[in-house]
C-alpha positions in Angstrom: 88.3 82.8 137.4 86.8 79.7 135.9 83.4 81.3 135.8 84.9 84.4 134.0 86.5 82.3 131.4 83.2 80.4 130.8 81.4 83.8 130.3 84.2 85.0 128.0 83.9 81.8 125.9 80.1 82.2 125.7 80.4 85.9 124.6 83.1 85.1 122.0 81.1 82.2 120.6 78.0 84.4 120.4 79.9 87.0 118.3 81.5 84.5 116.0 78.2 82.6 115.4 76.4 85.8 114.6 79.1 86.8 112.1 79.2 83.4 110.5 75.5 83.6 110.0 75.5 87.1 108.5 79.1 87.2 107.1 78.7 91.0 106.9 82.2 91.7 108.4 84.0 89.1 106.4 82.4 90.1 103.1 83.0 93.8 103.7 86.7 93.4 104.6 87.5 90.9 101.8 85.7 92.7 99.0 87.2 96.1 99.9 90.7 94.7 100.4 90.7 92.5 97.3 89.4 95.3 95.1 92.0 97.8 96.5 94.9 95.4 96.1 93.8 94.3 92.6 93.3 97.9 91.4 96.7 99.1 92.7 98.5 96.1 91.3 97.2 96.9 87.9 97.7 100.6 88.2 101.4 100.5 89.1 104.3 99.3 87.0 105.9 96.5 89.0 108.8 96.2 86.5 110.1 99.7 87.5 109.1 99.6 91.2 110.4 97.3 93.9 107.4 95.1 95.0 109.0 94.7 98.5 108.7 98.5 98.9 105.3 99.2 97.4 103.5 95.9 98.3 103.5 96.3 102.1 102.1 99.9 101.9 99.2 98.8 99.6 98.6 95.7 101.7 98.4 97.3 105.1 96.5 100.4 104.0 93.9 98.2 102.4 93.6 96.1 105.5 93.3 99.3 107.7 90.6 100.9 105.5 88.6 97.6 105.2 88.8 97.0 109.0 87.4 100.5 109.5 84.5 99.7 107.2 83.9 96.2 108.6 84.0 96.8 112.3 80.6 98.6 112.5 79.1 95.4 111.0 80.2 93.6 114.1 78.1 95.8 116.3 75.2 96.0 113.9 73.4 93.0 115.4 74.0 94.3 118.9 72.3 97.6 117.8 69.4 96.0 116.0 68.5 93.5 118.8 69.6 95.6 121.8 72.0 92.8 122.9 74.4 95.2 124.6 71.6 96.6 126.8 70.7 93.0 127.8 74.4 92.3 128.6 74.7 95.4 130.7 71.9 94.4 133.1 73.5 91.0 133.7 75.9 90.7 136.6 79.0 90.1 134.4 82.3 92.0 134.3 82.2 94.7 131.5 85.8 93.9 130.7 84.7 90.4 129.5 82.4 92.0 127.0 85.3 94.1 125.6 87.7 91.1 125.5 85.2 88.9 123.7 84.4 91.7 121.2 88.1 92.5 120.5 89.0 88.8 120.3 86.2 88.1 117.8 87.4 91.0 115.6 91.0 89.7 115.9 90.0 86.2 114.8 87.9 87.4 111.9 90.6 89.9 110.7 93.3 87.2 110.9 91.1 84.9 108.7 90.6 87.7 106.2 94.3 88.5 106.2 95.2 84.9 105.3 93.2 85.3 102.1 94.5 88.9 101.5 98.1 87.8 102.0 97.7 84.9 99.6 96.3 87.3 96.9 99.2 89.8 97.5 101.8 87.0 97.1 100.3 86.3 93.6 99.9 89.9 92.5 103.1 91.4 93.9 105.3 88.3 93.9 106.4 88.9 97.6 106.8 86.3 100.3 104.5 87.2 103.2 104.3 83.9 105.0 107.5 84.0 107.1 107.8 84.1 110.9 108.7 87.8 111.2 105.7 89.0 109.0 103.3 86.6 110.8 104.4 88.2 114.1 104.0 91.7 112.6 100.5 90.7 111.4 99.5 89.5 114.9 100.7 92.7 116.6 99.0 94.9 114.0 95.8 93.0 114.1 95.7 93.0 117.9 96.0 96.8 117.8 93.3 97.1 115.2 91.0 94.9 117.2 91.5 96.7 120.5 90.9 100.2 119.0 88.1 98.9 116.8 86.2 97.2 119.7 86.4 100.5 121.7 85.3 102.8 118.9 82.6 100.3 117.8 81.1 100.5 121.3 81.3 104.3 121.1 79.4 104.4 117.8 76.8 101.8 118.7 74.1 104.3 119.5 74.7 106.6 116.6 73.0 106.3 113.2 76.1 107.2 111.2 78.5 104.7 112.8 79.7 103.4 109.4 80.7 107.0 108.5 82.0 108.2 111.9 84.0 105.1 112.9 86.6 105.3 110.0 87.1 109.0 110.7 88.1 108.2 114.3 89.7 104.8 113.7 92.2 105.7 111.0 94.0 108.6 112.7 94.4 106.6 115.9 96.0 103.6 114.2 98.4 105.7 112.1 101.4 104.8 114.3 100.4 101.1 114.0 100.1 101.5 110.3 103.5 103.0 110.0 104.9 100.2 112.1 103.2 97.5 109.9 104.4 99.0 106.6 108.0 99.8 107.8 108.6 96.5 109.6 107.1 94.5 106.7 109.4 96.2 104.2 112.5 95.4 106.3 111.3 91.8 106.8 110.9 91.4 103.0 114.2 93.0 102.2 116.4 91.5 104.9 114.4 88.8 106.6 116.5 89.5 109.7 115.2 89.5 113.3 117.9 91.9 114.4 116.8 94.6 112.0 113.1 94.0 112.7 113.2 94.0 116.5 113.2 97.8 116.9 110.1 98.0 114.7 108.4 95.1 116.6 109.2 96.9 119.8 107.3 100.0 118.5 104.2 97.9 117.6 104.2 96.2 121.0 104.6 99.6 122.8 101.5 100.9 120.9 99.5 97.9 122.1 100.7 98.2 125.7 99.4 101.7 125.7 96.1 101.4 123.8 94.9 97.9 125.0 94.7 98.9 128.8 93.4 102.3 127.8 90.7 100.7 125.7 89.6 98.4 128.5 89.5 101.3 130.9 87.4 103.5 128.6 85.1 100.7 127.3 83.0 100.4 130.5 82.6 104.1 130.8 81.6 104.5 127.1 79.3 101.5 127.0 77.3 102.6 130.1 76.9 106.1 128.7 
């Protein structure tokens, strides 16, 4: 157990260091999200529309699309330097590779979301930093990370991964996107745990289905 945790920490540190050096994922996610949110904030008339209703939709759709664009960047270095092949010939549990990859995506997305949320607060005049929305963000980002890590591994040997991954990623995370938008709207309007709990249960159920499924499929896909 202790050895597995040490391997996990090493793999996670490797992924984070590679990203901090290249910054491909962070730059892709932030630029796309910021441009999308800024354009929509200027295109709609906030004086006639309720920011608590339109803001969450723009926010989470921009995060979903930017994640779909950024996740292939995480696997780019693995593809260029054949790092995955090197990991596969080492006697380590394949699940640790998936957990490290999904955790690194989760950490990087959370970092980007802090900046994106801050911009959304300014542009839409909505309060996103409250406990309910933070929990919603964690649940949603966890789901994005699990699905993204699996699909990124699936696309690693294709030349068109940056085109194919969004096509596969976005339909799969639609239930999670609906959860994020709907629960965020309720949290902004009522800020009530009782009203938010059914939605939070939906998000947790999604993760309970897709996280084990992603772990199960990851080894089969990565070996193929």
